[in-house]
N, C-alpha and C positions, 0 to 999 in steps of 0.2 A: 316313275320319279326316281327310283333307285337306279334304272338303267340310264337315265339321262345324266345323274351325278356320276356314275362310272365313266360314262363317255367323257365327261368334262374332266375328270381325274386322269384319263389317257391324254388329253390335249395338254394339260399341265405338265404331264411327265414328259412329253415331247419338247416343250419350250423351256421347262424350268420355270420357277416363280418369278424370277427377275425380269425376263423378257416382256411379259405382258404389261407389268408396271412401267418399264421404260417405253414401250410403244404407246401406252396410253397417254403418259405424260408428254411424249414426243409429239402426239397428233393433236393434243389439247390447244397448242397455239393457233392452229389451223382454224379452229372453231372460235378463237378469241379475236383474230385480226380483223375479220371482215366486219363485224359490228364496232370492235375497238377503233378502227380506222375512220369509220364513218362519224362516230361521236367525237373523236379527237378533231378532225378537220372542221367538222360543224361547230365546235367549241372556239376553235382558234381563228377561223376564218369568218364566222358569222354567216356562212352561206351554205344552205342544204345542197344546192347545186353542185358547188365545189366539193362538198363531202360525198355526193353520189358519184361524182366522176372519179374520185380517189378510190372509193369502195368498188366502183365498176372496173376500173383498171386493175385493182388486185385480183378480182374474180377472172377478168380476161386473161392475165398473166398466168394464173394457175391452170386455166382451162387449156391454154395452148401448150404451155411447158410441161405439164404433167405427164402426158405420154411419153414425151422425149426423155424425161428423167427415168421413167420406167423401162424405156428401151436401153438407155445406158446402163441401167442396174443389170438387165438381162445380159448385156454384152460384157461389161467390165466388171460386175459383182456389185453387190450392195454397199460394201464398205467404203470405197472411194466415193461413190456417188452421194450416199446419204452424208458422209462426213463433210464433203465440199458443200452441198446444198444446205445443210444445217447452219453452217457457220456463215455462209452467204446471206442465208434468210435472216438470221439474227442481226447481221449488220444492216441489211436493208430495212427491217423493221425499225431498228434503232434509228437510222437515217430518216425514215419517215417521221418519227416522233420529233427529232431535232429540227427537221424542216417546217413542221407544223407550228412548233413552239416559236420558231423564227418568223412566222408569218410570210412564208415564201409564197409566190404565185401559184395559180391553178396548174400550170403546165409542169414545173418541177414536182409537185405533189402527186400529180397522176403519174409520172414517170417512176417515182419512187414506189407508188402503190403497184405499179405494173412489175418492177423488180422484185417486190416483196411477193407477189403472187407467183411469178415465174420461178422463184427459188425455193418455194415450199418443198421441203424433202421427202414429200410423199410417204410419210411413215406408215399411215394406215394401210395404203395398197401394198406396201413392200412387206410389211408385217404379216399381211394376209397370205401373200405369196410365199413368204419365208415359212409360215407355220404349214402350210399345205406341203411344201417341199419336204419339210421334216417329216410330215406323215408319210409321203410316199417312201422317203428314205428308210423308214422303219417298217415299211410295207403294211401300214395300218390299214384297216378295212375302210369301206365308203362310209360307215357311220361315223368313224372317227374323223374322217375328212369334213363330213357335213358338220360334226360337233365343233371343228376348228373353225369353219366358215361362221357358224352361228356365235361363237365366242367372239371373234373378231368384229362381226356386225354389231354386237352388243356394245363392245368397247367404243365403236363409232358413234352409236347412238348417245351412249353416256356423255361421250366427249362433246358432242353437239348440243347437249342440254346444259352440261356444267360450264362449258366455254363462254356462252353469253352471260350466264348467271355471274361468272367471276367478273366479266367485264362491267357488268351493272353494279356489282358490289364495289368494286375498285373505283369506278366512276362516282359512286354515291360517297364513298369514305374519302377519296382524294381527287384524282382527275383521271380521265380516260388515258392520258400519257402513262399513268402508273401501271394500267392494265396491259397496254402494249409493251412496256419495258419488262414486265413480268413474263409475257409471251416470249420476248427475245431472249430472256435468261433460261427459260425452259427449253427453247430451241437449241440454244448453245450447249447447255448440259446434257438433257436428256436425248437430243437428237444425235449428239456425239456418242453418248453411251450406247444407244441402240445401233450405231454404225459399228462400234467396236465390240459388241457382244460377240462371244465365240461362235454363236449360230450363224452369224453372217458369213464366215468362211466356209461352212458346210453346204451352202446353197449357191455357191457362186463358182466354184472351181471347173465344174464340167461345162458350165454355159459359156465360158470364155474361149472354149475351144471350138464352138460352133462357127462355121464359116458362112453359110447361106441361112437367111431367114425363111422359115416355112410359111407357106400361104395360109390365110385364115379362111375357114368356111364362111359362106354368106351369112349363116345364122348369127355369127358373132357381131355383125354390124347392127343386125336388128336388136340384139341385146343391148348394144351401146345407145341405140335410139331410145330404147325404152327407159334406160337410166336417166337420159337427158330429159324425158318426160316425167319422171319421178322426180327429178330437181325441179321441174316446172311446177309440179304440185307443192313442193316445199315452199318455193317462192310465192305462189298464189295464195297459199294457206297463211303465210306470214303476213302478206298484205292485207288478206281478209280479216284475220284476227285483230290486227293492228287497227283497222278501220272500224270493226265493229265495236272493240272495246272503247274506242273513242266516241263512237255514236252513243254509246250506253253511259258516257261520262265516268268510264272507269279504266282510263288508260294505263294505270299502274298494273293491271291485271294482265297485260299482254304477255309479258315474260312467263307468268305463272301458267297461263293457258298453254302457251307453246311447250313448256317444260312438262305440263301433265300429259301431253300428246307424246313427247319424247320418252318419258318414263314407261308408259304403257307400251310403246314400240320396242323399248329395251327388253321388257319382260316377254313380249311375244317373240322376240328373237331368241332368248335363252330357251324358251319351249319348243323352238323349231327341231330341236335334236330329237324330241319325242315323236315327231310325225313318224308313221309307219314307213318302213323302207318300201314297201310294195307300191306305195304312192309315188310314181315316177316323177322325176323333176319337171318335165314338160307339163304334166298335169298339175303339179304344185304351181308352176308359173301361171297358168290359165286360171286356177282358183284365186291366186294372189291378186291378179289384175281385176278379176271380176270383183273381188272384195274392195280393191281401191276405188273402183268406180261406184259401186252400190252404197258404200259407207260414206263416200264424200257428198252425195246428193243431199242428206239431211242439212247440210250447213247452208244450203240456198234458202232455207226456211227458218233459221234461228233467229230470234229476236230478243232473247234474254241471256244474262251471263251464265246462268245454270245450264241453260240448253246448250250453250257454246262449249262449256266444260264437258257435258255428256256427249256432245257429237264428236269433239276432238279426241277424247279418250277412246271411244268406240273406233275411230277411224285410225288411231294409232296401232290397233291390233294389225292392221293389214300392212303397215309401212315396212317394218324390219323384214317380216317374211317374204315380201316381194324382193328387196334388197338381197337378201341372203340367197335367194333361189336364183337370182340373176348371177351373182357371183359364182354360185356352184355350177350353173350351166356353162358359164364362161370357162371355168377351171376344166370342166370336161371336154370342151371344144377345141381350146387352144393348145399348141405344143408347149413344152416346158421352156423353150427357149424365148418365148414371147409371153410368159405368164405375168411377169411383174409390169411390163408394158400394158397388157390387156386390163390388169387390175387398176392401174393408173387411169386408164382410158375411161373405165367406168366412173371412177370417182370424180375425173374431170368434167364428164358429162353431166353429173349431178349438180357440180358447181356452176357450170355454165348454164344449165337449163334453169337453176334457181335465180341466177342473176337477171337473165332475160326475162323470166315470167314475173320477177318481182318489180322490174321497171315497167312492164306492160300492165300487170294488174293493180300495181299502185296507182298509175294514172286512172284506170278504170274506177277503182274504189274511190278515188277522189272525186270523179265526175259523176258516178252512178251509184255509190253505196258499197258496202261490203259484199252484198250478194253478187255483184259483177266480178269481183276478185275471185269469189268461191266458184263462179261459173267457169272461169279459166281452169280451175282445179279439175272440175268434173270433166271438162273437154279433154284435158291431159290424161286423166285416168281412163277415159273412154278409148283414146288413141293407143294407150298400153294394152288394154284388153284386146283390141283389134289386131295389134302387132303379135300378141301371144298366140292367137288362134290362127294367124296366117303363116306363120314360120314353120318350116318342115326341117327335118335333118337334126332333131335335138335329142333323139333317143339314146342311141349306143355312145359310149365313150369313144371319141375319135382318136385318141393317142394313147398308147400304152403308159402305165404308171409305174414302171420299174425304177430302180435306182438310176440307171443311165438315162432313162427317158425323162426323169423327173428333174435333171439338170443339178444333181446334187453330188457332191463328193461322196465316193462310195464308203460304206461303213468299213472300218477296219476288220480284216479276216478274222474269223474266230478259230480256235484250235479244234480239231475234230478228233474224238476218243483220246484226248490227252489224259493220262492218269492224274487223279487229284493228289496234290501234294499237301502233306500235313505240316 
């Protein structure tokens, strides 16, 4: 326990106390906008189909544009990319609110949803790549790098629990429009502050000098596929939980059940730093995917609310460790000049997989009950496990981690043998 706390103290020493706060508040709107857009359009249009199209367009925009924004950050630096995207995203979300309140047609709403998704500033992936680059800049050990990834993974989990909760609270106290306007304000203020934070310059200068993009090893594409499958598990579990709570006559419990799973996942993510270093990342990935599969099976047989809570809390233990391990393996396999793009690709995979699985499993749950949606989740977990056991070339770090390789501005030279001045 003491060792884990010391690792997190080292991580905070790298970033300072302000950057994690800004990155958390800057990524919170992403978790708010998906649900908030669906609730808003459903309320103003009276059509769940129109709401689904707007929400789906938002997810599609983020899935497609996320890696492109990450690539731009690798090439031009995080500061101009995040600053532009944050302001554009705040404007797009505000435009969606105004269009919905004006009762515009489905086409304009879907277009604004797509623009809102495409301009998401990718604060989570870029914060992750920034923290890793800072760790390499200070020549931190592998345990500190792993601690940085665990910390960032936990911030993601907490944001995706708190975001929908804030939307639900705002919708209950006012209207869904209030939640989306709050998200736009957070984007404009905290996204801008994240872009302007001094650490942005420290991880961008060397990357802009890169002329050619380095080829990625094949294993990276398998990791991206497994993240899309992880997103499919999220979408299927959301549909299954929603369907089962409705079958039990307790629809108000849906958000609480999902939050319980997220809280347990966040706790497991924080504990990842305590995993013995001798357990290699490829082995961690295989264990995590086996746990995803095995721990999702009990949901096929749950018939009570208490059983549902117990099953999702246990399943949450596997979620964050799998996400953190995949991010860690990706960090080892990709060159520094493609780190932000690769991190954004993983996050976009989760979003895209979640949206597709939610649409599919939602229809299955409607026609065949909650167990059908949970079956989609089990299949996705099994495919994750199959990928983890079939991929080779994950063992050694593929690229060096020195200052130049990490794509960071070099630390200022330190005086050698300079006499101490009194």
